[in-house]
C-alpha positions in Angstrom: 15.4 -7.4 -3.0 14.1 -8.2 0.4 12.2 -4.9 1.1 11.2 -6.2 4.6 14.9 -6.2 5.7 15.3 -2.7 4.3 12.3 -1.6 6.3 13.8 -3.1 9.5 17.1 -1.3 8.7 15.3 2.0 8.6 13.4 1.1 11.7 16.6 0.5 13.7 20.0 1.7 12.6 18.8 3.8 9.8 16.4 5.7 11.9 19.0 6.4 14.6 21.7 7.6 12.2 19.3 9.8 10.3 18.0 11.1 13.6 21.5 12.0 14.6 22.0 14.0 11.4 18.5 15.5 10.8 16.7 15.2 14.2 18.2 18.5 15.5 16.8 20.3 12.5 13.3 19.0 13.0 13.5 19.7 16.7 14.3 23.4 16.1 11.4 23.7 13.7 9.0 22.2 16.2 10.4 24.4 19.0 9.7 27.5 16.9 6.2 26.3 16.1 5.4 25.5 19.7 6.1 29.2 20.5 2.9 30.0 18.6 0.6 27.4 20.1 0.3 25.1 23.0 -1.8 22.6 21.2 -0.5 19.2 20.2 -1.0 20.1 16.6 1.9 22.4 17.1 4.1 19.3 17.1 2.2 16.9 15.0 1.6 19.0 11.9 5.2 20.1 11.4 6.5 16.6 12.0 4.0 15.2 9.5 4.9 17.8 7.0 8.6 17.1 7.5 8.2 13.3 7.2 5.8 13.4 4.2 8.0 15.6 2.0 11.0 13.5 3.1 9.3 10.4 1.9 8.3 11.9 -1.4 11.7 13.4 -2.0 13.5 10.1 -1.3 11.1 8.1 -3.4 11.7 10.3 -6.4 15.4 10.2 -5.7 15.3 6.4 -5.6 13.4 6.4 -9.0 16.0 8.6 -10.5 18.9 6.5 -9.1 17.3 3.3 -10.3 16.7 4.8 -13.8 20.3 6.1 -13.8 21.6 2.7 -13.1 19.5 1.2 -15.9 20.2 4.1 -18.4 24.0 3.9 -18.1 23.8 0.2 -18.7 25.5 -0.5 -15.4 27.4 -3.8 -15.8 26.7 -6.9 -13.7 30.2 -6.6 -12.2 29.5 -3.0 -11.2 26.1 -3.9 -9.7 27.7 -6.7 -7.6 30.5 -4.5 -6.5 28.2 -1.7 -5.4 26.0 -4.1 -3.5 29.1 -5.6 -1.7 30.5 -2.2 -0.9 27.1 -1.0 0.4 26.9 -4.1 2.7 30.4 -3.5 3.9 29.6 0.1 4.7 26.6 -1.0 6.8 28.9 -3.3 8.8 31.4 -0.4 9.3 28.6 1.9 10.5 27.4 -0.7 13.0 30.9 -1.3 14.3 31.3 2.4 14.8 28.1 2.6 16.8 29.3 -0.4 18.9 32.6 1.6 19.6 34.6 -1.5 18.5 37.6 0.7 17.4 38.1 4.5 16.8 39.3 3.8 13.3 35.7 3.1 12.1 34.7 6.8 12.9 36.8 7.9 9.9 34.7 5.8 7.5 31.4 7.5 8.5 30.5 10.0 5.8 29.3 13.4 7.0 27.3 16.0 5.0 29.2 19.1 3.9 29.2 21.7 6.7 28.2 24.6 4.4 25.1 22.7 3.3 24.1 21.7 6.8 24.4 25.4 7.9 22.3 26.5 5.0 19.5 24.1 5.8 19.6 24.8 9.5 18.9 28.5 8.6 15.6 27.3 7.1 14.7 25.6 10.4 14.4 29.0 12.1 11.2 29.8 10.2 7.9 29.3 12.1 5.8 28.6 9.0 4.5 25.1 8.3 6.2 25.5 5.0 9.6 25.4 6.8 9.4 21.8 8.1 8.0 20.6 4.7 10.9 22.3 2.8 13.3 20.9 5.4 12.0 17.4 4.9 12.6 17.6 1.1 16.0 19.0 1.6 17.2 16.1 3.7 18.2 14.3 0.5 21.2 16.7 0.5 22.3 15.7 4.0 22.0 11.9 4.1 23.1 9.8 6.9 25.6 6.9 6.3 22.9 4.3 6.1 20.9 6.3 3.6 24.0 6.5 1.3 24.1 2.7 1.5 20.5 2.5 0.4 21.2 4.9 -2.4 24.0 2.7 -3.6 21.5 -0.3 -3.6 19.0 1.8 -5.6 21.6 2.5 -8.3 22.7 -1.1 -8.4 19.1 -2.3 -8.9 19.2 -0.6 -12.4 15.4 -0.4 -12.1 13.5 2.9 -11.4 10.6 1.2 -9.7 12.8 -1.0 -7.5 15.0 2.0 -6.7 12.0 4.0 -5.7 10.7 1.1 -3.6 14.1 0.7 -1.8 14.2 4.4 -0.8 10.5 4.6 0.1 10.5 1.5 2.3 13.7 2.6 4.0 12.3 6.1 4.8 9.0 4.6 6.0 11.1 2.5 8.4 12.8 5.6 9.8 9.5 7.4 10.4 8.4 5.8 13.8 11.8 6.7 15.4 11.4 10.4 14.5 8.1 10.3 16.3 9.0 8.1 19.2 12.7 8.0 20.1 12.8 11.6 21.5 9.7 10.9 23.7 11.0 7.6 24.9 14.4 8.9 25.6 13.0 11.8 27.7 11.2 9.2 29.8 13.6 6.4 30.0 16.9 8.3 29.8 20.0 7.8 27.8 20.4 4.2 29.0 17.5 3.2 26.8 19.0 4.8 23.7 22.4 3.2 24.4 20.9 -0.3 24.7 18.7 0.2 21.6 21.6 1.4 19.7 23.6 -1.8 20.4 20.7 -4.0 19.4 20.2 -2.1 16.2 23.9 -2.2 15.4 23.9 -6.0 15.7 20.8 -6.2 13.4 22.5 -4.0 10.7 25.6 -6.2 10.9 23.4 -9.1 9.9 21.9 -7.0 7.1 25.3 -5.9 5.8 26.6 -9.5 5.8 23.5 -10.6 4.0 24.0 -7.9 1.3 27.6 -8.9 0.9 26.7 -12.6 0.7 24.0 -11.7 -1.9 26.6 -10.0 -4.0 28.8 -13.1 -3.8 25.9 -15.3 -4.8 25.2 -13.1 -7.8 28.8 -13.4 -8.8 28.7 -17.2 -8.6 31.3 -17.3 -5.8 32.0 -20.7 -4.3 32.3 -19.3 -0.8 28.8 -17.7 -0.8 25.9 -19.2 1.2 23.5 -20.1 -1.5 19.7 -19.2 -1.4 17.5 -22.1 -0.2 16.3 -24.4 -3.0 13.7 -27.2 -3.2 16.3 -29.9 -3.9 14.5 -32.7 -1.9 11.3 -32.0 -3.8 12.9 -32.3 -7.2 15.4 -35.1 -6.7 12.9 -37.6 -7.9 11.6 -35.5 -10.7 12.1 -36.8 -14.3 15.0 -35.4 -16.2 13.9 -32.9 -18.9 15.8 -30.9 -21.5 13.0 -28.4 -21.8 12.5 -26.3 -18.7 10.0 -23.6 -17.8 10.9 -21.4 -14.8 8.3 -19.0 -13.5 9.8 -15.7 -12.4 7.7 -14.1 -9.7 8.2 -11.3 -7.1 9.1 -13.9 -4.5 11.7 -15.8 -6.6 11.8 -18.7 -9.1 9.6 -21.8 -9.4 10.8 -24.4 -9.8 14.2 -23.5 -8.4 15.7 -26.9 -8.6 15.6 -28.9 -12.0 17.6 -31.7 -13.5 18.9 -32.1 -17.1 21.0 -34.6 -18.9 24.7 -34.1 -19.9 25.6 -33.8 -23.6 22.1 -32.9 -24.9 20.8 -29.4 -25.7 18.8 -27.8 -22.9 16.1 -25.1 -23.5 15.2 -22.9 -20.6 12.2 -20.6 -20.8 11.9 -17.9 -18.2 8.3 -16.7 -17.7 7.8 -13.4 -15.9 4.7 -13.3 -13.7 4.4 -9.8 -12.2 8.0 -10.1 -11.2 8.4 -6.7 -9.5 11.5 -7.6 -7.6 15.2 -8.3 -8.2 14.1 -11.8 -9.4 13.4 -10.2 -12.8 17.2 -9.7 -13.1 18.2 -13.3 -13.9 21.9 -14.3 -13.6 23.6 -17.6 -14.4 27.3 -16.7 -14.3 28.7 -20.1 -15.5 26.4 -20.0 -18.5 27.1 -16.3 -19.3 23.4 -15.5 -18.9 22.6 -11.9 -17.8 19.0 -11.0 -18.6 16.8 -8.2 -17.1 13.2 -9.2 -17.7 10.2 -6.9 -17.7 7.6 -7.9 -15.0 5.6 -10.1 -17.5 8.2 -10.8 -20.2 9.4 -14.2 -21.3 12.9 -15.1 -22.4 14.3 -18.4 -23.8 17.9 -19.5 -23.9 19.7 -22.8 -24.8 22.9 -24.4 -23.8 24.5 -27.9 -23.9 26.0 -29.1 -20.7 29.3 -30.9 -21.2 29.9 -31.9 -17.5 27.9 -33.2 -14.6 27.4 -31.0 -11.6 25.2 -28.1 -10.4 24.7 -24.8 -12.3 23.6 -22.1 -9.9 21.4 -19.2 -11.0 20.2 -16.2 -8.9 18.8 -12.7 -9.1 21.0 -9.7 -9.4 21.0 -9.1 -5.7 21.6 -12.8 -4.7 18.4 -12.9 -2.7 16.6 -15.5 -4.8 18.2 -18.4 -6.6 18.1 -22.0 -7.8 20.1 -24.8 -9.3 20.1 -26.7 -12.6 21.6 -30.1 -11.9 23.4 -31.9 -14.7 23.4 -35.7 -14.4 
């Protein structure tokens, strides 16, 4: 999973959609606190309390969702489907923000009204505890982009990766909660409108990338494959015994050559693989193995036809090719 892209999503479209749902609650808490003091801390401390507990709550939620995905033994097909749907939903959210067509408004998920009202009631308190509690309770009123991130956390089927997905996303939203209100008050609504369009275009790219990653993991011929080192290994000797290092940044080597008609032994060697690369998928070979960060795994097969056998991580972000000659 490319956590950097998830952070950028939180920084742009995620921050704006969450701000639309949760920003009013935080603003009312800050307003109540400012009645008690004119110091800057009257704004800073409640905001920090809100964002800190929000980060902790969503990290724990991501851990639970990832563990849930792993505990129920979520199938490869289900993981791929959830990732594809999450990417599609991101695109729909962006199209709604761009006002492409009114129909996209109906696809945006809104929190239940009774839950929103109940949480808003907490925002009337002037205690520092109120914004902290409110930040934790935001897990019950997620914005649309947050729901997409939660789907990715489940599909990761890994508690640590699920926690990382949610934590990085929420960290990405943090600057907007501090800065957008201030910038908008100075630059006006025109700034927010332009920023919103740029963010929407960025999240369309993220959504399409997520959808393509799902197609790669499924072995679809129409997917844009991850970049491999084909030129580097075209002159390499053919070997029926292959060792592939599985790291947090992908597979090395990610392009190898084998001979048709002879048994091939592939050894996957995990080296601190704290990423989706640890979920190795080779659809055409029927290989679906979730490695521990430093686990090794060996499988064999006998290629009967020449051609290229793709492999990838469960999210389609990292991949490679076994070429049969």
